[in-house]
C-alpha positions as CSV (number, residue, x, y, z in Angstrom):
1,M,0.0,0.0,0.0
2,S,1.4,3.4,-0.9
3,R,2.2,6.1,1.6
4,A,-0.4,8.4,0.2
5,R,-3.1,5.8,0.6
6,V,-2.1,5.1,4.2
7,E,-2.1,8.8,5.1
8,E,-5.5,9.2,3.4
9,R,-7.0,6.4,5.6
10,V,-5.3,7.7,8.8
11,F,-6.5,11.2,8.2
12,A,-10.0,9.9,7.3
13,V,-10.2,8.2,10.7
14,L,-8.6,11.1,12.6
15,R,-11.1,13.5,11.0
16,W,-14.1,11.7,12.6
17,V,-12.3,11.4,15.9
18,V,-11.7,15.1,16.0
19,I,-15.2,15.9,15.0
20,A,-16.6,13.5,17.6
21,F,-14.3,15.1,20.3
22,L,-15.3,18.6,19.4
23,A,-19.0,17.7,19.3
24,L,-18.7,16.0,22.7
25,I,-17.1,18.9,24.5
26,T,-19.5,21.3,22.8
27,V,-22.8,19.4,23.3
28,A,-22.2,17.6,26.6
29,P,-22.2,20.8,28.8
30,F,-25.4,22.0,27.2
31,C,-27.1,18.6,27.6
32,Y,-26.0,18.5,31.2
33,M,-27.4,22.0,31.8
34,L,-30.7,21.0,30.1
35,L,-31.0,17.9,32.3
36,L,-30.4,19.8,35.5
37,S,-33.0,22.4,34.5
38,V,-35.8,19.8,34.4
39,K,-34.7,18.0,37.6
40,P,-36.2,18.8,41.1
41,I,-33.7,20.4,43.5
42,D,-34.2,17.6,46.0
43,A,-33.3,14.9,43.5
44,L,-30.2,16.8,42.6
45,L,-29.1,17.2,46.2
46,L,-29.7,13.5,46.9
47,D,-27.7,12.2,43.9
48,P,-25.7,15.0,42.3
49,G,-23.7,12.7,40.0
50,R,-26.7,11.1,38.3
51,L,-26.9,12.4,34.7
52,W,-30.4,11.2,33.7
53,V,-33.8,12.3,34.7
54,S,-36.6,9.8,35.1
55,A,-40.2,10.5,33.9
56,R,-41.3,10.7,37.5
57,E,-38.8,13.4,38.3
58,F,-39.2,15.5,35.2
59,T,-40.5,19.0,36.0
60,A,-41.0,22.3,34.2
61,D,-41.4,24.3,37.4
62,T,-38.0,25.8,37.0
63,Y,-38.9,27.3,33.7
64,R,-42.2,28.6,35.1
65,E,-40.2,30.3,37.9
66,V,-37.7,31.8,35.5
67,L,-40.4,33.2,33.1
68,R,-43.0,34.3,35.6
69,P,-43.0,38.0,36.2
70,A,-41.2,39.3,39.3
71,S,-44.5,40.7,40.6
72,E,-45.8,37.2,40.8
73,G,-42.7,35.8,42.6
74,G,-40.8,34.7,39.5
75,Q,-37.6,36.0,37.9
76,G,-39.1,38.0,35.1
77,F,-37.1,36.6,32.2
78,V,-39.8,37.3,29.7
79,R,-39.3,41.1,30.0
80,M,-35.5,40.6,30.0
81,L,-35.7,38.5,26.8
82,A,-37.8,41.3,25.2
83,N,-35.2,43.9,26.3
84,S,-32.3,41.8,25.0
85,A,-34.1,41.2,21.7
86,A,-34.8,44.9,21.2
87,V,-31.2,45.9,22.0
88,S,-29.6,43.1,19.9
89,L,-31.8,43.4,16.9
90,G,-31.5,47.2,16.9
91,T,-27.7,46.8,17.2
92,V,-27.6,44.4,14.3
93,A,-29.7,46.6,12.0
94,L,-27.9,49.9,12.7
95,T,-24.5,48.3,12.7
96,L,-25.0,46.7,9.3
97,L,-26.5,50.0,8.0
98,A,-23.3,51.8,9.0
99,A,-20.8,49.0,8.2
100,V,-22.0,48.0,4.7
101,P,-21.1,51.3,3.0
102,G,-17.8,51.4,5.0
103,A,-16.9,47.8,4.1
104,Y,-17.7,48.3,0.4
105,A,-15.6,51.5,0.3
106,V,-12.6,49.9,2.0
107,G,-12.8,46.7,0.0
108,R,-13.7,48.1,-3.4
109,L,-12.8,51.7,-3.8
110,R,-9.3,53.0,-4.2
111,F,-8.2,55.9,-2.0
112,F,-5.1,57.1,-0.2
113,G,-4.4,55.0,2.9
114,G,-7.0,52.3,1.9
115,R,-4.7,49.4,2.8
116,H,-4.2,50.7,6.3
117,V,-7.8,51.5,7.1
118,G,-8.6,47.9,8.2
119,A,-5.7,47.9,10.7
120,L,-7.0,51.2,12.1
121,F,-10.4,49.7,12.6
122,L,-9.0,46.8,14.5
123,A,-6.9,49.1,16.6
124,V,-10.0,50.0,18.4
125,Y,-9.9,46.6,20.1
126,L,-6.4,47.4,21.6
127,F,-8.3,49.3,24.3
128,P,-10.0,47.0,26.8
129,A,-13.6,47.5,27.6
130,T,-12.9,48.3,31.2
131,L,-10.8,51.3,30.1
132,L,-13.7,52.8,28.2
133,A,-16.4,51.9,30.7
134,V,-16.0,54.9,33.0
135,P,-15.7,57.6,30.3
136,L,-18.7,56.2,28.5
137,F,-20.7,56.1,31.7
138,V,-19.9,59.7,32.5
139,L,-20.6,60.8,28.9
140,F,-23.9,59.0,28.6
141,A,-25.0,60.2,32.1
142,R,-24.5,63.8,30.9
143,M,-26.4,63.1,27.7
144,G,-29.3,61.6,29.7
145,L,-28.9,58.2,28.2
146,Q,-27.8,56.4,31.4
147,G,-30.3,53.6,32.2
148,S,-31.7,53.5,28.8
149,L,-31.7,50.7,26.2
150,T,-31.0,53.2,23.5
151,G,-27.7,54.3,25.2
152,L,-26.7,50.6,25.6
153,A,-27.4,49.9,21.9
154,I,-25.2,52.9,20.9
155,V,-22.3,51.5,22.9
156,Y,-22.8,48.1,21.2
157,I,-22.9,49.7,17.8
158,A,-19.7,51.6,18.5
159,Q,-18.1,48.3,19.5
160,T,-19.3,46.2,16.6
161,V,-19.0,48.6,13.6
162,P,-15.2,48.3,13.2
163,V,-15.0,44.5,13.3
164,S,-18.1,44.3,11.0
165,I,-16.3,46.4,8.4
166,Y,-13.2,44.3,8.7
167,M,-15.3,41.1,8.3
168,M,-17.3,42.2,5.3
169,R,-14.7,44.1,3.3
170,N,-12.9,40.8,2.4
171,Y,-16.1,39.3,1.1
172,F,-17.0,42.4,-0.9
173,A,-13.5,42.2,-2.5
174,T,-14.4,38.7,-3.8
175,V,-17.5,39.8,-5.7
176,P,-16.5,39.7,-9.4
177,R,-15.8,43.1,-10.8
178,S,-17.4,42.1,-14.1
179,V,-20.7,41.8,-12.3
180,E,-20.5,45.4,-11.2
181,E,-19.3,46.5,-14.7
182,A,-22.2,44.8,-16.3
183,A,-24.6,46.6,-13.9
184,A,-22.9,49.9,-14.8
185,L,-23.3,49.2,-18.5
186,D,-27.0,48.7,-17.9
187,G,-27.2,52.2,-16.5
188,C,-26.9,51.5,-12.7
189,T,-25.3,54.1,-10.5
190,R,-22.8,53.0,-7.8
191,L,-25.5,53.1,-5.2
192,Q,-27.9,51.0,-7.3
193,T,-25.1,48.5,-8.1
194,V,-24.5,48.0,-4.4
195,R,-28.2,47.7,-3.5
196,K,-29.3,45.5,-6.5
197,V,-26.1,43.5,-7.2
198,V,-23.5,43.5,-4.5
199,L,-25.8,43.1,-1.4
200,P,-27.8,40.1,-2.8
201,L,-24.6,38.4,-3.6
202,S,-23.2,39.2,-0.2
203,V,-26.1,37.7,1.8
204,P,-23.9,34.9,3.4
205,S,-21.5,37.6,4.7
206,L,-24.3,39.8,5.9
207,M,-25.8,36.8,7.8
208,A,-22.6,35.8,9.4
209,T,-21.7,39.3,10.4
210,G,-25.3,39.9,11.7
211,L,-25.2,36.7,13.7
212,Y,-21.8,37.7,15.2
213,I,-23.1,41.1,16.2
214,F,-26.3,39.6,17.7
215,M,-24.3,37.2,19.9
216,I,-22.1,40.1,21.1
217,A,-25.1,42.2,22.0
218,W,-27.1,39.3,23.5
219,N,-24.3,38.0,25.8
220,E,-22.6,41.3,26.8
221,F,-22.6,42.0,30.5
222,L,-20.2,44.7,31.5
223,F,-21.8,47.7,29.8
224,A,-25.3,46.3,30.6
225,L,-24.4,46.2,34.2
226,L,-22.9,49.7,34.2
227,F,-25.8,51.3,32.4
228,L,-28.9,49.4,33.6
229,V,-28.0,48.2,37.2
230,A,-30.3,50.8,38.7
231,K,-33.3,50.0,36.6
232,P,-34.3,46.3,36.9
233,E,-37.2,46.8,34.6
234,K,-34.7,47.3,31.7
235,W,-32.3,44.5,32.6
236,T,-31.2,42.2,29.8
237,V,-30.9,38.4,30.2
238,S,-27.2,38.5,31.0
239,L,-28.0,40.7,34.0
240,G,-30.9,38.4,35.0
241,L,-28.6,35.3,34.8
242,Q,-26.0,37.0,37.0
243,Q,-28.8,37.8,39.5
244,L,-29.7,34.1,39.5
245,A,-26.0,33.0,39.9
246,G,-25.5,35.4,42.8
247,G,-28.7,34.7,44.6
248,I,-28.4,32.4,47.7
249,E,-32.1,31.5,47.7
250,V,-32.1,30.6,44.0
251,S,-31.6,26.9,43.4
252,K,-29.1,25.7,40.9
253,T,-31.8,24.0,38.8
254,V,-33.5,27.4,38.3
255,L,-30.1,28.8,37.4
256,M,-29.7,26.1,34.7
257,A,-33.2,26.9,33.4
258,G,-32.2,30.5,33.1
259,S,-29.0,29.5,31.3
260,V,-31.0,27.4,28.8
261,V,-33.4,30.4,28.2
262,L,-30.4,32.6,27.5
263,T,-28.8,30.1,25.1
264,V,-31.7,28.7,23.1
265,P,-32.5,31.9,21.1
266,V,-28.9,32.1,19.8
267,V,-28.8,28.4,18.9
268,L,-32.2,28.6,17.1
269,L,-31.0,31.7,15.2
270,F,-27.8,29.9,14.2
271,F,-29.6,26.9,12.8
272,A,-32.2,29.1,11.0
273,A,-29.3,31.0,9.3
274,E,-27.1,27.9,8.7
275,R,-28.1,27.5,5.1
276,M,-27.3,31.1,4.3
277,L,-24.0,30.9,6.1
278,T,-22.8,28.0,4.1
279,E,-24.3,28.7,0.7
280,G,-22.1,30.3,-1.8
281,L,-24.4,32.7,-3.6
282,T,-21.6,34.1,-5.8
283,S,-21.0,30.8,-7.5
284,G,-21.8,31.1,-11.2
285,A,-22.4,34.9,-11.0
286,D,-19.6,35.6,-13.4
287,K,-20.8,33.1,-16.0
288,G,-22.8,33.6,-19.1
């Protein structure tokens, strides 16, 4: 048997071993969290090491407690989910609205210093968030935006626009120039070319970037704590989960239920966008 054949078989086996290992370390914690969230606290205390839940033990009371309004003795996660969704979706929409023209200009147009603009965008992340927290807090307090979801969304937009431009500019650079030239010959202006040609071809990049922005805004904790700690009615789910983790009277099963509620929307969004993330819409665009 040739060396190439042996290497091919070895790597074929190793590939599945690596995939199985990565799937295990990724899925196992979530499954354990899900099992704990439907187990009564007394069963967990009696046998903490047991990983399965019998039909007799299965309960959804933990989710009822997490989702029930605080006025009724629950944790009020429904309102927190609505707050997080409003901030995250608003951040995605406004960030893409600002980043798409910037990414197209950096990746497609020629101007002085264009090669170094991407590095300047990433230079923003040389400054840690803790360094910017206090100045932003003072600035937004003077502007009257402290304790508002609008102010929090503005902070997220400022954080995500640079990396969004960096992510999308490389994709815009791969769109065949002949497609844009054909649109120009048909009488399209630059703006019409971007709107009718480039953006439809760039849907996978837009989806990937939008999902990345959504996850940042959905899971962010530091600025949410800094801006919203004094107004519990405007808390996001990350703040609510921290409240559960720090509460002595809150059982760990309720904490796991809150963690599941925090995680599931992102997982569902990822699976819903999976086809768009993996589909190459530019294939065949330059033919004909």
